[in-house]
C-alpha positions in Angstrom: 0.0 0.0 0.0 1.3 3.4 -0.9 2.4 5.6 2.0 0.7 8.7 0.5 -2.6 7.0 -0.3 -5.3 9.6 -0.8 -7.7 9.9 2.0 -11.4 9.3 1.3 -13.4 12.5 1.1 -16.7 13.0 3.0 -19.6 15.5 2.5 -21.0 17.8 5.1 -23.9 20.2 5.2 -23.5 23.6 6.7 -26.4 26.1 7.2 -26.0 29.5 8.6 -28.3 32.5 9.3 -27.2 36.0 8.3 -27.8 38.7 10.9 -26.0 41.5 9.0 -25.2 40.9 5.3 -22.2 43.1 4.9 -20.3 43.2 1.6 -17.6 40.5 1.4 -19.2 38.2 4.0 -19.5 35.2 1.7 -16.0 35.8 0.4 -14.6 35.8 3.9 -16.4 32.5 4.7 -15.2 31.0 1.4 -11.6 32.1 2.1 -11.7 30.4 5.5 -12.9 27.2 3.9 -10.2 27.5 1.3 -7.5 27.8 3.9 -8.8 24.7 5.7 -8.9 22.9 2.3 -12.7 22.4 2.6 -14.3 22.4 -0.8 -17.6 24.1 -1.5 -19.7 21.7 -3.7 -22.9 23.7 -3.8 -24.2 26.9 -2.2 -27.7 28.4 -2.3 -29.9 30.7 -0.3 -32.5 28.7 1.7 -35.6 30.6 2.7 -34.7 34.2 3.3 -31.5 35.1 5.2 -30.3 31.5 5.5 -27.7 30.0 3.3 -26.9 26.3 2.9 -23.7 24.8 1.7 -22.7 21.3 0.7 -19.0 20.8 1.6 -16.4 18.2 1.0 -13.2 17.4 2.9 -11.0 14.4 3.8 -10.5 15.5 7.4 -13.4 15.7 10.0 -11.2 17.7 12.3 -11.2 20.6 9.7 -15.0 20.7 9.9 -14.9 20.8 13.7 -12.3 23.6 13.6 -14.3 25.5 11.0 -17.4 25.3 13.2 -15.5 26.6 16.2 -14.1 29.5 14.2 -17.4 30.5 12.7 -19.0 30.7 16.2 -16.8 33.7 16.7 -18.3 35.6 13.7 -20.9 38.1 14.9 -22.7 38.5 11.6 -23.8 34.9 11.3 -25.1 32.0 13.3 -24.3 28.4 12.3 -27.6 26.5 12.5 -26.5 23.1 11.2 -23.2 21.4 10.6 -23.7 17.7 9.9 -23.5 14.9 7.4 -26.0 15.8 4.7 -29.5 14.3 4.9 -31.7 14.1 1.8 -33.7 17.1 2.9 -30.5 19.1 3.2 -29.4 18.2 -0.3 -32.7 19.2 -1.7 -32.8 22.4 0.3 -29.6 23.5 -1.3 -30.7 22.4 -4.7 -34.1 24.1 -4.6 -33.5 26.9 -2.2 -36.3 25.8 0.2 -36.9 23.2 2.9 -39.5 20.5 2.5 -42.4 21.0 5.0 -42.0 18.2 7.5 -44.5 17.3 10.2 -43.1 18.3 13.6 -44.9 15.4 15.4 -44.8 12.7 12.8 -41.3 13.0 11.4 -42.0 10.6 8.5 -44.7 12.8 7.0 -43.6 15.4 4.3 -46.0 18.0 2.8 -46.0 19.5 -0.7 -48.3 21.7 -2.7 -48.9 21.7 -6.5 -46.5 24.7 -7.0 -43.8 22.5 -5.5 -44.1 19.6 -7.9 -40.5 20.0 -9.1 -39.3 19.6 -5.5 -41.6 16.6 -5.0 -40.5 14.8 -8.1 -36.8 15.4 -7.1 -37.6 14.1 -3.6 -39.3 11.0 -4.9 -36.6 10.4 -7.5 -33.9 10.4 -4.7 -36.0 8.0 -2.7 -36.5 5.7 -5.6 -32.8 5.4 -6.2 -32.4 3.6 -2.9 -32.4 -0.2 -3.1 -34.2 -2.6 -0.8 -37.6 -2.5 0.8 -39.4 0.9 1.3 -43.1 1.6 1.5 -44.1 5.2 0.6 -47.6 6.5 1.1 -49.0 9.4 -1.0 -52.0 11.3 0.2 -54.0 13.7 -1.9 -57.3 14.6 -3.5 -58.2 13.4 -7.0 -56.4 15.1 -9.9 -53.8 16.8 -7.7 -50.9 15.1 -9.5 -50.1 12.0 -7.4 -49.6 9.4 -10.0 -47.9 11.8 -12.4 -45.4 12.7 -9.7 -44.6 9.0 -9.0 -44.0 8.4 -12.7 -41.8 11.5 -13.1 -39.8 10.5 -10.0 -39.3 7.1 -11.5 -38.0 8.7 -14.7 -35.6 10.8 -12.6 -34.3 7.7 -10.8 -34.1 5.8 -14.1 -36.4 3.2 -12.7 -39.2 1.3 -14.5 -42.6 1.6 -12.9 -45.2 -1.1 -12.6 -48.9 -0.4 -12.0 -50.5 -2.9 -9.6 -53.7 -0.9 -9.4 -54.5 2.5 -10.7 -57.2 4.9 -12.0 -54.8 7.0 -14.1 -56.4 6.2 -17.5 -59.0 3.6 -16.5 -59.5 1.5 -13.4 -56.7 -1.1 -13.3 -56.7 -4.1 -11.0 -53.9 -6.5 -11.9 -54.1 -10.2 -10.8 -50.8 -11.2 -12.3 -47.6 -9.5 -13.5 -45.0 -10.7 -16.0 -41.5 -11.6 -15.0 -40.1 -8.2 -16.1 -42.9 -6.4 -14.2 -42.0 -8.3 -11.0 -38.4 -7.1 -11.1 -37.5 -5.9 -7.5 -35.7 -2.9 -9.1 -39.1 -1.5 -10.4 -41.2 1.0 -8.6 -44.6 -0.6 -7.8 -47.6 1.8 -7.9 -50.6 0.8 -5.9 -53.9 2.7 -5.5 -54.9 2.0 -1.9 -58.6 2.4 -2.6 -58.7 0.2 -5.7 -56.6 -2.5 -4.1 -58.9 -2.8 -1.1 -62.4 -1.7 -2.1 -62.2 -3.2 -5.6 -59.8 -6.1 -5.1 -60.5 -9.7 -5.7 -58.7 -12.7 -4.1 -56.2 -13.1 -7.0 -55.3 -9.4 -6.9 -54.9 -9.4 -3.1 -52.6 -12.4 -3.3 -50.5 -10.5 -5.8 -50.5 -7.5 -3.5 -49.3 -9.5 -0.6 -46.5 -11.0 -2.7 -45.4 -7.5 -3.7 -45.6 -6.1 -0.2 -43.3 -8.9 0.9 -40.7 -8.2 -1.8 -37.5 -6.1 -1.1 -38.6 -3.3 -3.4 -40.1 0.2 -3.5 -43.9 0.4 -3.2 -45.8 3.7 -3.5 -49.3 3.5 -2.2 -51.8 6.2 -3.0 -54.5 6.8 -0.4 -52.6 5.1 2.4 -55.3 5.8 5.0 -57.9 3.8 3.1 -55.3 1.1 2.5 -54.6 0.8 6.2 -58.3 1.0 7.1 -59.3 -1.8 4.7 -56.3 -4.1 4.9 -54.1 -6.0 7.3 -51.3 -3.4 7.0 -50.7 -0.6 9.5 -49.0 2.8 9.4 -45.9 1.1 10.9 -45.4 -0.6 7.5 -44.8 2.8 5.9 -41.3 4.4 5.8 -42.5 7.7 4.6 -45.9 9.5 4.1 -46.1 12.2 1.4 -49.0 14.7 1.3 -49.8 16.6 -1.9 -52.3 19.4 -1.9 -53.6 22.0 -4.3 -52.9 24.6 -1.6 -51.6 24.6 2.0 -55.1 24.9 3.5 -56.7 22.1 1.5 -58.2 19.3 3.6 -57.7 15.7 2.3 -61.1 14.0 2.8 -61.8 10.6 1.4 -65.5 10.4 2.1 -66.3 12.5 -1.0 -64.7 10.3 -3.6 -64.5 6.7 -2.2 -68.1 6.1 -3.1 -67.4 6.2 -6.8 -65.2 3.1 -6.4 -68.1 1.1 -5.1 -70.4 1.7 -8.1 -69.9 -1.8 -9.7 -69.7 -3.8 -6.5 
């Protein structure tokens, strides 16, 4: 092994709030990072007077030293200095934080004017391998299925409809070998798969739920209410609204699924 083997680099997320935005402030911070040999990968304003940075260095001690030095700067307050989470990466990329429920930390909220952020969020989730169950709440025609498909495209993943109402009501009872690939994103309409399901469809659903793959379930509340699964089976819940004040109510549109029963 070579004596001067290059150290492995590591990414960090730094966020700071500006109290007095004097000329040259960002340049001073960049110069400090440069002297410490900490690279700035991305920088962006995040919601008002807050800036976020994705940093890279091969020495964790440099990050600790930088944090200690920046505490002495009166014009800013360092709000976060940590290994980047997905929400941090997206905050720097889009200039805003995702609205996250303060009580239920696995619930994330979006509105239609944030569809680009939602698609990026889903795309990053879909890139992960292994089992993950994502619930997607929202009223009809708000863009749920379209966002899932766009997120799959971003992740370069194939999507498989298990049940859907996108074009016409779809209730699958079997899938081809290619469609059952664990690398696919499986799209399930929680209302169709419970209220309109037959035994063959439900057996297929159980098989898919047991696979180590990504499942996105629209209308997760009805899915939980009408099946053996619980909220504990979900890794993440996403809510999509037309506007921040819209209430997601299922009573007004679940009856249409019962017409042919």
